[in-house]
CHARMM internal coordinates of N, CA and C (Angstrom, degrees):
IC EDIT
DIST 1 N 1 CA 1.4464
DIST 1 CA 1 C 1.5188
ANGL 1 N 1 CA 1 C 108.46
DIST 1 C 2 N 1.2901
ANGL 1 CA 1 C 2 N 117.57
DIHE 1 N 1 CA 1 C 2 N 159.83
DIST 2 N 2 CA 1.4538
ANGL 1 C 2 N 2 CA 123.16
DIHE 1 CA 1 C 2 N 2 CA 172.78
DIST 2 CA 2 C 1.5163
ANGL 2 N 2 CA 2 C 108.09
DIHE 1 C 2 N 2 CA 2 C -90.29
DIST 2 C 3 N 1.3288
ANGL 2 CA 2 C 3 N 116.52
DIHE 2 N 2 CA 2 C 3 N 139.15
DIST 3 N 3 CA 1.4609
ANGL 2 C 3 N 3 CA 121.22
DIHE 2 CA 2 C 3 N 3 CA -174.80
DIST 3 CA 3 C 1.5245
ANGL 3 N 3 CA 3 C 109.26
DIHE 2 C 3 N 3 CA 3 C -157.73
DIST 3 C 4 N 1.3403
ANGL 3 CA 3 C 4 N 115.97
DIHE 3 N 3 CA 3 C 4 N 153.55
DIST 4 N 4 CA 1.4612
ANGL 3 C 4 N 4 CA 120.99
DIHE 3 CA 3 C 4 N 4 CA 173.77
DIST 4 CA 4 C 1.5145
ANGL 4 N 4 CA 4 C 109.15
DIHE 3 C 4 N 4 CA 4 C -156.64
DIST 4 C 5 N 1.3208
ANGL 4 CA 4 C 5 N 115.59
DIHE 4 N 4 CA 4 C 5 N 156.39
DIST 5 N 5 CA 1.4538
ANGL 4 C 5 N 5 CA 120.36
DIHE 4 CA 4 C 5 N 5 CA 170.99
DIST 5 CA 5 C 1.5242
ANGL 5 N 5 CA 5 C 108.00
DIHE 4 C 5 N 5 CA 5 C -71.66
DIST 5 C 6 N 1.3066
ANGL 5 CA 5 C 6 N 116.95
DIHE 5 N 5 CA 5 C 6 N 151.71
DIST 6 N 6 CA 1.4677
ANGL 5 C 6 N 6 CA 121.93
DIHE 5 CA 5 C 6 N 6 CA -172.47
DIST 6 CA 6 C 1.5270
ANGL 6 N 6 CA 6 C 113.50
DIHE 5 C 6 N 6 CA 6 C -55.49
DIST 6 C 7 N 1.3256
ANGL 6 CA 6 C 7 N 118.48
DIHE 6 N 6 CA 6 C 7 N -37.41
DIST 7 N 7 CA 1.4663
ANGL 6 C 7 N 7 CA 120.94
DIHE 6 CA 6 C 7 N 7 CA -175.07
DIST 7 CA 7 C 1.5333
ANGL 7 N 7 CA 7 C 113.16
DIHE 6 C 7 N 7 CA 7 C -89.98
DIST 7 C 8 N 1.3092
ANGL 7 CA 7 C 8 N 118.18
DIHE 7 N 7 CA 7 C 8 N 3.45
DIST 8 N 8 CA 1.4642
ANGL 7 C 8 N 8 CA 122.26
DIHE 7 CA 7 C 8 N 8 CA 179.61
DIST 8 CA 8 C 1.5161
ANGL 8 N 8 CA 8 C 111.70
DIHE 7 C 8 N 8 CA 8 C -89.15
DIST 8 C 9 N 1.3243
ANGL 8 CA 8 C 9 N 116.05
DIHE 8 N 8 CA 8 C 9 N 154.73
DIST 9 N 9 CA 1.4580
ANGL 8 C 9 N 9 CA 120.54
DIHE 8 CA 8 C 9 N 9 CA 171.82
DIST 9 CA 9 C 1.5252
ANGL 9 N 9 CA 9 C 110.97
DIHE 8 C 9 N 9 CA 9 C -96.83
DIST 9 C 10 N 1.3357
ANGL 9 CA 9 C 10 N 116.90
DIHE 9 N 9 CA 9 C 10 N -35.62
DIST 10 N 10 CA 1.4683
ANGL 9 C 10 N 10 CA 119.19
DIHE 9 CA 9 C 10 N 10 CA -177.63
DIST 10 CA 10 C 1.5284
ANGL 10 N 10 CA 10 C 111.33
DIHE 9 C 10 N 10 CA 10 C -84.39
DIST 10 C 11 N 1.3165
ANGL 10 CA 10 C 11 N 115.08
DIHE 10 N 10 CA 10 C 11 N 154.50
DIST 11 N 11 CA 1.4572
ANGL 10 C 11 N 11 CA 123.08
DIHE 10 CA 10 C 11 N 11 CA -178.69
DIST 11 CA 11 C 1.5248
ANGL 11 N 11 CA 11 C 108.59
DIHE 10 C 11 N 11 CA 11 C -110.17
DIST 11 C 12 N 1.3362
ANGL 11 CA 11 C 12 N 116.03
DIHE 11 N 11 CA 11 C 12 N 139.39
DIST 12 N 12 CA 1.4550
ANGL 11 C 12 N 12 CA 122.16
DIHE 11 CA 11 C 12 N 12 CA 177.09
DIST 12 CA 12 C 1.5195
ANGL 12 N 12 CA 12 C 110.40
DIHE 11 C 12 N 12 CA 12 C -100.50
DIST 12 C 13 N 1.3049
ANGL 12 CA 12 C 13 N 115.48
DIHE 12 N 12 CA 12 C 13 N 158.81
DIST 13 N 13 CA 1.4495
ANGL 12 C 13 N 13 CA 121.03
DIHE 12 CA 12 C 13 N 13 CA 166.18
DIST 13 CA 13 C 1.5183
ANGL 13 N 13 CA 13 C 105.86
DIHE 12 C 13 N 13 CA 13 C -98.25
DIST 13 C 14 N 1.3294
ANGL 13 CA 13 C 14 N 116.95
DIHE 13 N 13 CA 13 C 14 N 124.36
DIST 14 N 14 CA 1.4622
ANGL 13 C 14 N 14 CA 121.98
DIHE 13 CA 13 C 14 N 14 CA -177.40
DIST 14 CA 14 C 1.5167
ANGL 14 N 14 CA 14 C 109.00
DIHE 13 C 14 N 14 CA 14 C -121.70
DIST 14 C 15 N 1.3309
ANGL 14 CA 14 C 15 N 115.49
DIHE 14 N 14 CA 14 C 15 N 133.52
DIST 15 N 15 CA 1.4583
ANGL 14 C 15 N 15 CA 122.27
DIHE 14 CA 14 C 15 N 15 CA 172.76
DIST 15 CA 15 C 1.5247
ANGL 15 N 15 CA 15 C 107.12
DIHE 14 C 15 N 15 CA 15 C -117.41
DIST 15 C 16 N 1.3252
ANGL 15 CA 15 C 16 N 116.63
DIHE 15 N 15 CA 15 C 16 N 131.20
DIST 16 N 16 CA 1.4621
ANGL 15 C 16 N 16 CA 121.20
DIHE 15 CA 15 C 16 N 16 CA 177.51
DIST 16 CA 16 C 1.5211
ANGL 16 N 16 CA 16 C 107.40
DIHE 15 C 16 N 16 CA 16 C -120.95
DIST 16 C 17 N 1.3278
ANGL 16 CA 16 C 17 N 115.22
DIHE 16 N 16 CA 16 C 17 N 125.77
DIST 17 N 17 CA 1.4623
ANGL 16 C 17 N 17 CA 121.14
DIHE 16 CA 16 C 17 N 17 CA 178.82
DIST 17 CA 17 C 1.5170
ANGL 17 N 17 CA 17 C 109.00
DIHE 16 C 17 N 17 CA 17 C -120.51
DIST 17 C 18 N 1.3187
ANGL 17 CA 17 C 18 N 115.70
DIHE 17 N 17 CA 17 C 18 N 139.03
DIST 18 N 18 CA 1.4571
ANGL 17 C 18 N 18 CA 122.09
DIHE 17 CA 17 C 18 N 18 CA 173.48
DIST 18 CA 18 C 1.5247
ANGL 18 N 18 CA 18 C 106.19
DIHE 17 C 18 N 18 CA 18 C -116.86
DIST 18 C 19 N 1.3385
ANGL 18 CA 18 C 19 N 115.25
DIHE 18 N 18 CA 18 C 19 N 117.76
DIST 19 N 19 CA 1.4556
ANGL 18 C 19 N 19 CA 121.83
DIHE 18 CA 18 C 19 N 19 CA -175.06
DIST 19 CA 19 C 1.5255
ANGL 19 N 19 CA 19 C 106.79
DIHE 18 C 19 N 19 CA 19 C -122.26
DIST 19 C 20 N 1.3216
ANGL 19 CA 19 C 20 N 117.31
DIHE 19 N 19 CA 19 C 20 N 125.32
DIST 20 N 20 CA 1.4492
ANGL 19 C 20 N 20 CA 117.79
DIHE 19 CA 19 C 20 N 20 CA -177.35
DIST 20 CA 20 C 1.5117
ANGL 20 N 20 CA 20 C 113.44
DIHE 19 C 20 N 20 CA 20 C -146.85
DIST 20 C 21 N 1.3198
ANGL 20 CA 20 C 21 N 113.26
DIHE 20 N 20 CA 20 C 21 N 167.66
DIST 21 N 21 CA 1.4583
ANGL 20 C 21 N 21 CA 121.59
DIHE 20 CA 20 C 21 N 21 CA 171.21
DIST 21 CA 21 C 1.5298
ANGL 21 N 21 CA 21 C 107.45
DIHE 20 C 21 N 21 CA 21 C -141.19
DIST 21 C 22 N 1.3115
ANGL 21 CA 21 C 22 N 118.24
DIHE 21 N 21 CA 21 C 22 N -161.26
DIST 22 N 22 CA 1.4631
ANGL 21 C 22 N 22 CA 120.46
DIHE 21 CA 21 C 22 N 22 CA -176.30
DIST 22 CA 22 C 1.5308
ANGL 22 N 22 CA 22 C 113.43
DIHE 21 C 22 N 22 CA 22 C -68.14
DIST 22 C 23 N 1.3279
ANGL 22 CA 22 C 23 N 118.36
DIHE 22 N 22 CA 22 C 23 N -22.80
DIST 23 N 23 CA 1.4548
ANGL 22 C 23 N 23 CA 119.41
DIHE 22 CA 22 C 23 N 23 CA -173.01
DIST 23 CA 23 C 1.5279
ANGL 23 N 23 CA 23 C 115.47
DIHE 22 C 23 N 23 CA 23 C -112.68
DIST 23 C 24 N 1.3312
ANGL 23 CA 23 C 24 N 118.68
DIHE 23 N 23 CA 23 C 24 N -19.50
DIST 24 N 24 CA 1.4626
ANGL 23 C 24 N 24 CA 118.81
DIHE 23 CA 23 C 24 N 24 CA -178.04
DIST 24 CA 24 C 1.5256
ANGL 24 N 24 CA 24 C 111.04
DIHE 23 C 24 N 24 CA 24 C -156.41
DIST 24 C 25 N 1.3356
ANGL 24 CA 24 C 25 N 114.24
DIHE 24 N 24 CA 24 C 25 N 164.28
DIST 25 N 25 CA 1.4579
ANGL 24 C 25 N 25 CA 121.51
DIHE 24 CA 24 C 25 N 25 CA 178.60
DIST 25 CA 25 C 1.5244
ANGL 25 N 25 CA 25 C 108.66
DIHE 24 C 25 N 25 CA 25 C -133.86
DIST 25 C 26 N 1.3260
ANGL 25 CA 25 C 26 N 115.75
DIHE 25 N 25 CA 25 C 26 N 139.96
DIST 26 N 26 CA 1.4510
ANGL 25 C 26 N 26 CA 121.90
DIHE 25 CA 25 C 26 N 26 CA 175.52
DIST 26 CA 26 C 1.5210
ANGL 26 N 26 CA 26 C 108.35
DIHE 25 C 26 N 26 CA 26 C -116.69
DIST 26 C 27 N 1.3260
ANGL 26 CA 26 C 27 N 116.21
DIHE 26 N 26 CA 26 C 27 N 133.04
DIST 27 N 27 CA 1.4597
ANGL 26 C 27 N 27 CA 121.70
DIHE 26 CA 26 C 27 N 27 CA 173.21
DIST 27 CA 27 C 1.5196
ANGL 27 N 27 CA 27 C 106.39
DIHE 26 C 27 N 27 CA 27 C -108.63
DIST 27 C 28 N 1.3299
ANGL 27 CA 27 C 28 N 116.29
DIHE 27 N 27 CA 27 C 28 N 118.06
DIST 28 N 28 CA 1.4579
ANGL 27 C 28 N 28 CA 121.95
DIHE 27 CA 27 C 28 N 28 CA -179.50
DIST 28 CA 28 C 1.5248
ANGL 28 N 28 CA 28 C 109.23
DIHE 27 C 28 N 28 CA 28 C -110.36
DIST 28 C 29 N 1.3333
ANGL 28 CA 28 C 29 N 116.26
DIHE 28 N 28 CA 28 C 29 N 130.51
DIST 29 N 29 CA 1.4666
ANGL 28 C 29 N 29 CA 121.65
DIHE 28 CA 28 C 29 N 29 CA -179.48
DIST 29 CA 29 C 1.5249
ANGL 29 N 29 CA 29 C 107.61
DIHE 28 C 29 N 29 CA 29 C -122.51
DIST 29 C 30 N 1.3282
ANGL 29 CA 29 C 30 N 115.56
DIHE 29 N 29 CA 29 C 30 N 117.99
DIST 30 N 30 CA 1.4646
ANGL 29 C 30 N 30 CA 121.85
DIHE 29 CA 29 C 30 N 30 CA 179.32
DIST 30 CA 30 C 1.5240
ANGL 30 N 30 CA 30 C 108.30
DIHE 29 C 30 N 30 CA 30 C -111.72
DIST 30 C 31 N 1.3307
ANGL 30 CA 30 C 31 N 116.18
DIHE 30 N 30 CA 30 C 31 N 129.49
DIST 31 N 31 CA 1.4609
ANGL 30 C 31 N 31 CA 121.20
DIHE 30 CA 30 C 31 N 31 CA -178.75
DIST 31 CA 31 C 1.5099
ANGL 31 N 31 CA 31 C 109.81
DIHE 30 C 31 N 31 CA 31 C -123.01
DIST 31 C 32 N 1.2964
ANGL 31 CA 31 C 32 N 115.70
DIHE 31 N 31 CA 31 C 32 N 131.59
DIST 32 N 32 CA 1.4626
ANGL 31 C 32 N 32 CA 121.55
DIHE 31 CA 31 C 32 N 32 CA 179.32
DIST 32 CA 32 C 1.5177
ANGL 32 N 32 CA 32 C 109.20
DIHE 31 C 32 N 32 CA 32 C -116.21
DIST 32 C 33 N 1.3008
ANGL 32 CA 32 C 33 N 115.86
DIHE 32 N 32 CA 32 C 33 N 149.14
DIST 33 N 33 CA 1.4601
ANGL 32 C 33 N 33 CA 124.08
DIHE 32 CA 32 C 33 N 33 CA 174.85
DIST 33 CA 33 C 1.5187
ANGL 33 N 33 CA 33 C 113.90
DIHE 32 C 33 N 33 CA 33 C 79.84
DIST 33 C 34 N 1.3480
ANGL 33 CA 33 C 34 N 117.04
DIHE 33 N 33 CA 33 C 34 N 28.45
DIST 34 N 34 CA 1.4610
ANGL 33 C 34 N 34 CA 119.82
DIHE 33 CA 33 C 34 N 34 CA 171.22
DIST 34 CA 34 C 1.5226
ANGL 34 N 34 CA 34 C 108.04
DIHE 33 C 34 N 34 CA 34 C -69.63
DIST 34 C 35 N 1.3182
ANGL 34 CA 34 C 35 N 117.49
DIHE 34 N 34 CA 34 C 35 N 134.55
DIST 35 N 35 CA 1.4611
ANGL 34 C 35 N 35 CA 121.22
DIHE 34 CA 34 C 35 N 35 CA -173.81
DIST 35 CA 35 C 1.5226
ANGL 35 N 35 CA 35 C 114.01
DIHE 34 C 35 N 35 CA 35 C -80.82
DIST 35 C 36 N 1.3497
ANGL 35 CA 35 C 36 N 117.32
DIHE 35 N 35 CA 35 C 36 N -30.08
DIST 36 N 36 CA 1.4650
ANGL 35 C 36 N 36 CA 118.95
DIHE 35 CA 35 C 36 N 36 CA -176.66
DIST 36 CA 36 C 1.5260
ANGL 36 N 36 CA 36 C 110.81
DIHE 35 C 36 N 36 CA 36 C -163.92
DIST 36 C 37 N 1.3210
ANGL 36 CA 36 C 37 N 115.67
DIHE 36 N 36 CA 36 C 37 N 178.20
DIST 37 N 37 CA 1.4521
ANGL 36 C 37 N 37 CA 121.42
DIHE 36 CA 36 C 37 N 37 CA -178.66
DIST 37 CA 37 C 1.5148
ANGL 37 N 37 CA 37 C 114.00
DIHE 36 C 37 N 37 CA 37 C -65.50
DIST 37 C 38 N 1.3304
ANGL 37 CA 37 C 38 N 116.87
DIHE 37 N 37 CA 37 C 38 N -31.64
DIST 38 N 38 CA 1.4672
ANGL 37 C 38 N 38 CA 120.50
DIHE 37 CA 37 C 38 N 38 CA 178.28
DIST 38 CA 38 C 1.5279
ANGL 38 N 38 CA 38 C 109.73
DIHE 37 C 38 N 38 CA 38 C -63.44
DIST 38 C 39 N 1.3116
ANGL 38 CA 38 C 39 N 116.18
DIHE 38 N 38 CA 38 C 39 N -46.47
DIST 39 N 39 CA 1.4621
ANGL 38 C 39 N 39 CA 119.85
DIHE 38 CA 38 C 39 N 39 CA 179.24
DIST 39 CA 39 C 1.5272
ANGL 39 N 39 CA 39 C 110.71
DIHE 38 C 39 N 39 CA 39 C -65.56
DIST 39 C 40 N 1.3236
ANGL 39 CA 39 C 40 N 116.51
DIHE 39 N 39 CA 39 C 40 N -37.32
DIST 40 N 40 CA 1.4667
ANGL 39 C 40 N 40 CA 120.70
DIHE 39 CA 39 C 40 N 40 CA 177.42
DIST 40 CA 40 C 1.5354
ANGL 40 N 40 CA 40 C 110.23
DIHE 39 C 40 N 40 CA 40 C -59.92
DIST 40 C 41 N 1.3298
ANGL 40 CA 40 C 41 N 116.72
DIHE 40 N 40 CA 40 C 41 N -42.58
DIST 41 N 41 CA 1.4614
ANGL 40 C 41 N 41 CA 121.41
DIHE 40 CA 40 C 41 N 41 CA 178.82
DIST 41 CA 41 C 1.5252
ANGL 41 N 41 CA 41 C 110.98
DIHE 40 C 41 N 41 CA 41 C -65.13
DIST 41 C 42 N 1.3351
ANGL 41 CA 41 C 42 N 117.04
DIHE 41 N 41 CA 41 C 42 N -42.64
DIST 42 N 42 CA 1.4679
ANGL 41 C 42 N 42 CA 121.39
DIHE 41 CA 41 C 42 N 42 CA 178.69
DIST 42 CA 42 C 1.5209
ANGL 42 N 42 CA 42 C 110.94
DIHE 41 C 42 N 42 CA 42 C -60.92
DIST 42 C 43 N 1.3213
ANGL 42 CA 42 C 43 N 115.98
DIHE 42 N 42 CA 42 C 43 N -45.80
DIST 43 N 43 CA 1.4597
ANGL 42 C 43 N 43 CA 120.90
DIHE 42 CA 42 C 43 N 43 CA -177.20
DIST 43 CA 43 C 1.5299
ANGL 43 N 43 CA 43 C 110.41
DIHE 42 C 43 N 43 CA 43 C -67.20
DIST 43 C 44 N 1.3224
ANGL 43 CA 43 C 44 N 117.17
DIHE 43 N 43 CA 43 C 44 N -40.36
DIST 44 N 44 CA 1.4562
ANGL 43 C 44 N 44 CA 120.52
DIHE 43 CA 43 C 44 N 44 CA 178.59
DIST 44 CA 44 C 1.5243
ANGL 44 N 44 CA 44 C 110.49
DIHE 43 C 44 N 44 CA 44 C -60.81
DIST 44 C 45 N 1.3329
ANGL 44 CA 44 C 45 N 117.39
DIHE 44 N 44 CA 44 C 45 N -43.94
DIST 45 N 45 CA 1.4614
ANGL 44 C 45 N 45 CA 121.56
DIHE 44 CA 44 C 45 N 45 CA 178.32
DIST 45 CA 45 C 1.5307
ANGL 45 N 45 CA 45 C 110.80
DIHE 44 C 45 N 45 CA 45 C -63.13
DIST 45 C 46 N 1.3239
ANGL 45 CA 45 C 46 N 116.60
DIHE 45 N 45 CA 45 C 46 N -42.53
DIST 46 N 46 CA 1.4688
ANGL 45 C 46 N 46 CA 121.04
DIHE 45 CA 45 C 46 N 46 CA 179.55
DIST 46 CA 46 C 1.5267
ANGL 46 N 46 CA 46 C 111.16
DIHE 45 C 46 N 46 CA 46 C -59.64
DIST 46 C 47 N 1.3351
ANGL 46 CA 46 C 47 N 116.23
DIHE 46 N 46 CA 46 C 47 N -53.05
DIST 47 N 47 CA 1.4660
ANGL 46 C 47 N 47 CA 119.56
DIHE 46 CA 46 C 47 N 47 CA -176.71
DIST 47 CA 47 C 1.5177
ANGL 47 N 47 CA 47 C 111.75
DIHE 46 C 47 N 47 CA 47 C -69.13
DIST 47 C 48 N 1.3205
ANGL 47 CA 47 C 48 N 118.68
DIHE 47 N 47 CA 47 C 48 N -29.89
DIST 48 N 48 CA 1.4694
ANGL 47 C 48 N 48 CA 120.74
DIHE 47 CA 47 C 48 N 48 CA 175.69
DIST 48 CA 48 C 1.5231
ANGL 48 N 48 CA 48 C 110.44
DIHE 47 C 48 N 48 CA 48 C -62.57
DIST 48 C 49 N 1.3183
ANGL 48 CA 48 C 49 N 117.21
DIHE 48 N 48 CA 48 C 49 N -40.90
DIST 49 N 49 CA 1.4670
ANGL 48 C 49 N 49 CA 120.87
DIHE 48 CA 48 C 49 N 49 CA 176.58
DIST 49 CA 49 C 1.5297
ANGL 49 N 49 CA 49 C 111.50
DIHE 48 C 49 N 49 CA 49 C -64.98
DIST 49 C 50 N 1.3074
ANGL 49 CA 49 C 50 N 116.89
DIHE 49 N 49 CA 49 C 50 N -41.20
DIST 50 N 50 CA 1.4686
ANGL 49 C 50 N 50 CA 120.46
DIHE 49 CA 49 C 50 N 50 CA 178.60
DIST 50 CA 50 C 1.5270
ANGL 50 N 50 CA 50 C 110.08
DIHE 49 C 50 N 50 CA 50 C -62.26
DIST 50 C 51 N 1.3285
ANGL 50 CA 50 C 51 N 117.14
DIHE 50 N 50 CA 50 C 51 N -44.36
DIST 51 N 51 CA 1.4613
ANGL 50 C 51 N 51 CA 121.25
DIHE 50 CA 50 C 51 N 51 CA 179.40
DIST 51 CA 51 C 1.5334
ANGL 51 N 51 CA 51 C 110.20
DIHE 50 C 51 N 51 CA 51 C -62.33
DIST 51 C 52 N 1.3338
ANGL 51 CA 51 C 52 N 117.99
DIHE 51 N 51 CA 51 C 52 N -40.66
DIST 52 N 52 CA 1.4656
ANGL 51 C 52 N 52 CA 121.01
DIHE 51 CA 51 C 52 N 52 CA 177.04
DIST 52 CA 52 C 1.5253
ANGL 52 N 52 CA 52 C 111.15
DIHE 51 C 52 N 52 CA 52 C -60.28
DIST 52 C 53 N 1.3315
ANGL 52 CA 52 C 53 N 116.90
DIHE 52 N 52 CA 52 C 53 N -42.72
DIST 53 N 53 CA 1.4680
ANGL 52 C 53 N 53 CA 120.79
DIHE 52 CA 52 C 53 N 53 CA 179.28
DIST 53 CA 53 C 1.5261
ANGL 53 N 53 CA 53 C 111.08
DIHE 52 C 53 N 53 CA 53 C -64.40
DIST 53 C 54 N 1.3232
ANGL 53 CA 53 C 54 N 117.29
DIHE 53 N 53 CA 53 C 54 N -40.56
DIST 54 N 54 CA 1.4631
ANGL 53 C 54 N 54 CA 120.98
DIHE 53 CA 53 C 54 N 54 CA 177.28
DIST 54 CA 54 C 1.5223
ANGL 54 N 54 CA 54 C 109.98
DIHE 53 C 54 N 54 CA 54 C -62.61
DIST 54 C 55 N 1.3188
ANGL 54 CA 54 C 55 N 116.03
DIHE 54 N 54 CA 54 C 55 N -44.82
DIST 55 N 55 CA 1.4755
ANGL 54 C 55 N 55 CA 120.78
DIHE 54 CA 54 C 55 N 55 CA 179.06
DIST 55 CA 55 C 1.5205
ANGL 55 N 55 CA 55 C 111.52
DIHE 54 C 55 N 55 CA 55 C -59.68
DIST 55 C 56 N 1.3195
ANGL 55 CA 55 C 56 N 116.68
DIHE 55 N 55 CA 55 C 56 N -44.44
DIST 56 N 56 CA 1.4843
ANGL 55 C 56 N 56 CA 120.73
DIHE 55 CA 55 C 56 N 56 CA 178.76
DIST 56 CA 56 C 1.5168
ANGL 56 N 56 CA 56 C 110.44
DIHE 55 C 56 N 56 CA 56 C -61.17
DIST 56 C 57 N 1.3154
ANGL 56 CA 56 C 57 N 117.33
DIHE 56 N 56 CA 56 C 57 N -44.03
DIST 57 N 57 CA 1.4634
ANGL 56 C 57 N 57 CA 120.97
DIHE 56 CA 56 C 57 N 57 CA 179.73
DIST 57 CA 57 C 1.5298
ANGL 57 N 57 CA 57 C 112.03
DIHE 56 C 57 N 57 CA 57 C -63.73
DIST 57 C 58 N 1.3108
ANGL 57 CA 57 C 58 N 116.69
DIHE 57 N 57 CA 57 C 58 N -40.74
DIST 58 N 58 CA 1.4711
ANGL 57 C 58 N 58 CA 120.83
DIHE 57 CA 57 C 58 N 58 CA -177.35
DIST 58 CA 58 C 1.5309
ANGL 58 N 58 CA 58 C 112.55
DIHE 57 C 58 N 58 CA 58 C -75.02
DIST 58 C 59 N 1.3322
ANGL 58 CA 58 C 59 N 116.31
DIHE 58 N 58 CA 58 C 59 N -37.52
DIST 59 N 59 CA 1.4680
ANGL 58 C 59 N 59 CA 119.50
DIHE 58 CA 58 C 59 N 59 CA -175.91
DIST 59 CA 59 C 1.5153
ANGL 59 N 59 CA 59 C 113.56
DIHE 58 C 59 N 59 CA 59 C -95.19
DIST 59 C 60 N 1.3378
ANGL 59 CA 59 C 60 N 115.78
DIHE 59 N 59 CA 59 C 60 N -11.94
DIST 60 N 60 CA 1.4389
ANGL 59 C 60 N 60 CA 120.01
DIHE 59 CA 59 C 60 N 60 CA 176.83
DIST 60 CA 60 C 1.4544
ANGL 60 N 60 CA 60 C 112.66
DIHE 59 C 60 N 60 CA 60 C 77.50
END
COOR INIT
IC SEED 1 N 1 CA 1 C
IC BUILD
């Protein structure tokens, strides 16, 4: 999908995969077209927060 942070002008291509079995689940997020390391850091922080929220919802 195409996605961007609200304050960005450029759009990324993002792929999200959910891979699981009976005992665990992995969420993989692949981002293409990051312009620089600053944006990479911003995106990593953003998705880390999203993953934390998902974990809280799932584990209660």
